[in-house]
C-alpha positions as CSV (number, residue, x, y, z in Angstrom):
1,M,18.1,-6.6,-5.1
2,Q,14.4,-7.3,-4.8
3,Q,11.9,-6.0,-7.2
4,A,8.6,-4.4,-6.7
5,N,6.0,-3.6,-9.3
6,L,2.9,-1.2,-9.4
7,T,0.4,-1.5,-12.0
8,I,-3.1,-0.5,-12.6
9,E,-6.0,-2.9,-13.6
10,N,-9.7,-1.8,-13.9
11,S,-9.0,1.3,-11.6
12,V,-7.2,-1.0,-8.9
13,I,-3.9,-0.5,-8.0
14,L,-2.2,-3.3,-7.7
15,V,1.2,-3.7,-5.9
16,S,3.6,-6.8,-6.0
17,G,7.0,-8.2,-5.2
18,T,9.0,-6.5,-2.2
19,V,8.2,-3.4,-0.6
20,D,11.1,-2.3,1.7
21,V,13.8,0.5,2.2
22,H,15.3,-0.1,-1.5
23,T,11.7,-0.1,-3.3
24,V,9.8,2.4,-1.4
25,L,10.6,5.5,-3.1
26,K,9.8,4.1,-6.3
27,L,6.5,2.7,-5.3
28,R,5.6,6.0,-3.5
29,R,6.3,8.0,-7.0
30,E,4.4,5.5,-9.0
31,G,1.4,5.3,-6.6
32,E,1.0,8.9,-6.4
33,K,0.8,9.2,-10.2
34,A,-1.6,6.2,-10.1
35,I,-3.7,7.7,-7.4
36,A,-4.0,11.1,-9.7
37,T,-5.4,9.3,-12.3
38,V,-8.0,7.1,-10.8
39,P,-11.2,8.9,-9.8
40,H,-13.0,9.3,-6.3
41,L,-12.2,5.7,-4.6
42,I,-9.1,4.3,-5.1
43,E,-8.5,0.7,-4.4
44,V,-4.8,-0.7,-3.6
45,D,-4.4,-4.4,-3.6
46,L,-1.5,-5.6,-1.7
47,E,-2.2,-9.2,-2.5
48,G,1.0,-9.6,-4.4
49,V,3.0,-8.4,-1.8
50,Q,5.9,-11.0,-1.1
51,K,8.1,-9.5,1.4
52,I,8.1,-6.3,3.4
53,D,9.9,-4.2,6.0
54,S,8.6,-1.5,8.2
55,S,9.0,1.0,5.2
56,I,5.4,-0.2,4.0
57,A,3.9,1.5,6.9
58,S,5.4,5.0,5.7
59,L,4.5,4.0,2.1
60,L,0.6,3.5,3.1
61,C,0.6,6.7,5.0
62,C,2.0,8.6,2.1
63,W,-0.6,7.3,-0.4
64,H,-3.5,8.0,2.2
65,R,-2.2,11.6,2.7
66,F,-1.8,12.0,-1.1
67,A,-5.3,10.7,-1.8
68,K,-6.6,12.8,0.9
69,K,-5.1,16.1,-0.6
70,Q,-6.5,14.9,-3.9
71,Q,-10.1,14.8,-2.1
72,K,-10.1,11.0,-3.0
73,Q,-10.8,8.0,-0.7
74,I,-8.5,5.2,-0.5
75,L,-9.0,1.5,0.4
76,F,-6.2,-1.0,1.0
77,K,-7.1,-4.5,0.1
78,H,-5.7,-7.7,1.1
79,I,-3.6,-6.6,3.8
80,S,-1.3,-8.9,5.4
81,V,-1.1,-10.1,8.9
82,A,2.5,-8.7,9.2
83,V,1.4,-5.5,7.5
84,L,-1.4,-5.1,10.0
85,N,0.8,-6.0,12.8
86,L,3.0,-3.1,11.8
87,L,0.2,-0.7,11.5
88,K,-1.0,-1.6,15.0
89,L,2.4,-1.2,16.5
90,Y,3.1,2.5,15.0
91,G,-0.5,3.2,16.2
92,I,-1.7,4.2,12.5
93,K,-4.1,1.2,11.8
94,N,-7.0,3.3,12.5
95,I,-6.2,6.1,10.3
96,L,-6.0,4.0,7.0
97,T,-9.3,2.2,5.6
98,L,-8.6,-1.3,5.3
99,N,-10.5,-4.7,4.4
100,D,-10.9,-7.5,6.8
101,K,-9.1,-10.0,4.9
102,H,-5.6,-10.6,5.7
103,K,-2.9,-13.2,4.4
104,E,0.4,-14.6,5.8
105,L,3.5,-12.8,4.6
106,Q,7.2,-13.5,4.8
107,N,8.8,-10.5,7.0
108,G,12.0,-8.8,5.5
């Protein structure tokens, strides 16, 4: 099984490894704990994500909803082209706050 990691560095949540059906629940729980500890504006950096499946769309929506309930803003940084395409396909790209820099990524 592939690994996924979530760390907090200077109030930025860093996600790395594989985000798929096998890792998404662990990441969701860890991300919600991290969101609860970061004040006001939450930055989630996805640059370290190496492999994905469609569950990443659900993960980002869950974190967005959780942050909103906490009355916090959340910004997703370093979104890959593959993730961006999934968000567009599911019609949810416009509800998330994304930066405009994209990278290539291996699809799972």
